[in-house]
C-alpha positions in Angstrom: 27.2 -27.7 -191.5 28.0 -29.0 -188.1 31.5 -28.5 -186.8 33.6 -31.4 -185.5 35.0 -31.4 -182.0 38.5 -30.1 -183.2 37.0 -27.2 -185.1 34.7 -26.3 -182.2 37.7 -26.4 -179.8 39.7 -24.1 -182.1 36.9 -21.6 -182.4 36.5 -21.5 -178.6 40.3 -21.0 -178.2 40.2 -18.2 -180.8 37.4 -16.5 -178.9 39.3 -16.7 -175.6 42.5 -15.5 -177.3 40.5 -12.4 -178.5 39.9 -11.4 -174.9 43.3 -12.6 -173.6 45.9 -11.9 -176.2 48.8 -13.3 -174.1 47.0 -16.6 -173.5 48.9 -19.8 -174.1 48.5 -23.5 -173.3 44.8 -23.3 -173.6 42.7 -26.4 -172.7 39.0 -27.2 -172.2 38.6 -28.5 -168.7 35.0 -29.2 -168.6 31.9 -29.1 -170.9 28.5 -28.8 -169.3 25.9 -29.8 -171.9 22.4 -28.5 -171.4 23.5 -25.4 -169.4 20.7 -22.9 -169.8 19.8 -24.4 -173.1 23.3 -24.5 -174.5 26.8 -25.6 -173.6 29.2 -24.1 -171.1 32.9 -24.7 -171.7 35.5 -24.1 -168.9 38.7 -23.0 -170.6 41.9 -22.9 -168.7 45.1 -21.1 -169.9 48.2 -19.3 -168.8 48.6 -15.6 -169.5 51.1 -12.9 -168.6 50.4 -10.9 -165.4 50.0 -7.2 -165.9 53.3 -5.3 -166.1 55.2 -8.6 -165.7 56.8 -11.3 -167.8 55.5 -14.0 -165.5 52.6 -16.2 -166.4 49.6 -17.1 -164.1 46.8 -19.6 -164.5 43.4 -18.3 -165.5 39.9 -19.7 -166.3 37.3 -18.3 -168.6 33.9 -19.6 -169.4 32.5 -19.8 -172.9 28.8 -20.2 -173.2 27.5 -21.5 -176.6 23.8 -21.3 -177.4 23.1 -22.1 -181.0 26.4 -20.8 -182.2 26.2 -17.6 -180.3 29.3 -17.5 -178.1 29.6 -15.5 -175.0 32.8 -15.2 -172.9 32.8 -14.8 -169.1 36.2 -14.0 -167.8 35.6 -14.9 -164.2 33.1 -16.6 -161.9 31.4 -13.3 -161.0 30.6 -12.5 -164.6 29.2 -16.0 -165.1 27.1 -15.8 -161.9 25.8 -12.3 -162.9 24.6 -13.8 -166.2 22.9 -16.7 -164.5 21.2 -14.4 -162.0 19.9 -12.2 -164.8 18.1 -15.1 -166.5 14.4 -14.8 -165.8 11.9 -17.6 -165.9 11.2 -18.1 -169.5 8.6 -20.7 -169.2 6.3 -20.8 -172.2 2.7 -19.6 -171.6 1.2 -22.9 -172.7 3.3 -24.9 -170.2 1.8 -22.8 -167.4 -1.8 -23.1 -168.7 -1.6 -26.9 -169.0 -0.1 -27.4 -165.6 -2.5 -28.7 -162.9 -3.1 -25.2 -161.5 -3.5 -23.8 -165.0 -6.2 -26.2 -166.1 -8.3 -25.5 -163.0 -7.9 -21.8 -163.6 -9.0 -22.2 -167.3 -12.1 -24.1 -166.1 -12.9 -21.5 -163.5 -12.6 -18.7 -166.1 -14.8 -20.5 -168.6 -17.5 -21.1 -165.9 -17.3 -17.5 -164.7 -17.7 -16.1 -168.2 -20.6 -18.5 -168.9 -22.4 -17.4 -165.7 -21.8 -13.7 -166.3 -23.0 -14.1 -169.9 -26.2 -15.8 -168.7 -26.7 -13.1 -166.1 -26.2 -10.2 -168.5 -28.1 -11.6 -171.5 -31.1 -9.7 -172.6 -33.4 -12.7 -172.4 -35.6 -12.7 -169.3 -36.1 -16.4 -169.8 -32.5 -17.1 -169.1 -32.1 -18.4 -165.6 -28.7 -19.4 -164.2 -28.9 -23.1 -163.1 -28.5 -23.5 -159.4 -25.7 -26.0 -159.9 -23.6 -23.4 -161.9 -24.2 -20.7 -159.3 -23.1 -23.1 -156.6 -20.1 -24.2 -158.6 -19.1 -20.5 -159.0 -19.4 -19.9 -155.3 -17.2 -23.0 -154.6 -14.6 -21.9 -157.2 -14.4 -18.4 -155.9 -14.1 -19.6 -152.3 -11.4 -22.0 -153.3 -9.3 -19.3 -155.0 -9.8 -16.7 -152.3 -9.0 -19.3 -149.7 -5.9 -20.4 -151.5 -4.8 -16.7 -151.9 -5.2 -16.1 -148.2 -3.3 -19.3 -147.3 -0.4 -18.4 -149.7 0.0 -14.9 -148.3 
């Protein structure tokens, strides 16, 4: 069952209170939808300074991804989390990109030519056009690798 906005806000405040027991006057300052596939809530509050009765203003960040809440108590913790995220692109996104498709075609052609060359039949002759295509493909990839490095 989906939570309404008030229930979600209360749950976020409870999570922040768990880490900051003296927190009061909590408020959600900003909500970033779509942040790393979830939502990032900026939660402001007042809390007692250590060894003092005075209150100071603080900000925590609550990251919600599919109901899994993570609290980051300062900017450094949040930035460390963002920096630790690796590229999680799905393999099929990479294959069907422009470079991926040309790579798949090159692999298929190479496998076909190697199969023809290694087959037991003495009648199998590699068509000149496939041999030329393989030479062009290999030249393209080696040339591209040289240019990129």
